[in-house]
N, C-alpha and C positions, 0 to 999 in steps of 0.2 A: 710136780708129782711124778711124772714119767718122762723119759727121754728115749726116743727111737723105739716106741712100742710097736710091735709087729705081730702079724699073724699071716695066714695064707692069702688073705686078700690084699695085704699091703702093709704100709707103715705110716705112723703118725709121728712127726718129728718131736713135738713137745705136747704135753698135757699138763694143764695147771689151772689155777683159779685166778680170775680177775674179778675181785669183789665177790658177788654171789654166783657168778657165771663159771661153769666148768668150760674151759676153753681147749679146743683141739687146734694146735698150731701147725701150719705147713710153712717151713722155712725154705726160701729159695735164694741162692746166692748167684750173682752175675758179676763178672769182672768188667764187662762192658755191655753196651746195647747190641752188640753184634749177634747175639743169640736170642734176642728178644728180652722182654722184661721178666722179672721173677713172677709178677702177678699173672702174666699171660701163660706161664708154664703150668698153672693150676687149671687145667682144662676140665671138661665135663667128665671124662673117664677118671681122672685123678680125684676129682671131688666125690664121685660116686664111691670109689674105693676108700677114701677117707671116711665117708659116712658108714660104710660097712664095718670098718675097723673100729670106729667109735661105738657102734652098736655092741660089738663084741666086748670092748673095754667096759662099757657100762654094765652089761650083764655079768661079766666076770667079777666086777667090784661092787655089785649090788646097788648101783646108782639108779634111782627111780626115774620114771619117765617124766616126772614133773620137775626135775632138777633143771634150772635154767642153764642152757648151754649155747655155745657159739663156735663158729668156725672162722678162725683168723688166719691171715697170711702175713708172714714177715718177709718182706722183699729187701734183700741187701745188695747194693751195687757199690762196689769199692768200699768206702767207709761210711756210706749213707744207709741208714736203716729206715724203712717205711713200714710201719705196723698198720695193717688194714684190718680194723675190727669188723666183725660180722661180714667177712669177705664174700661168703656165700651161705645160702640157706641149706638146711638138711635136705638131702636128695634121696 
């Protein structure tokens, strides 16, 4: 539905549906383990900002509070993709 959706609080890389769930995706790419894993890069501050941006997106698009939603992380290392569904709860 959206790619690189942003406002003053931050950015959400991808927004789309997986079945009935509205999903907010954070995508992290790592060339190697030298700078840590992609999953580890989604720290508490990043999660909080993603939640703020998702709130704005939902209000802007008239998406009700009862719409099932999820926060997923897509961690890419080299050519391996690890999709972590429900990586964190709304904060």
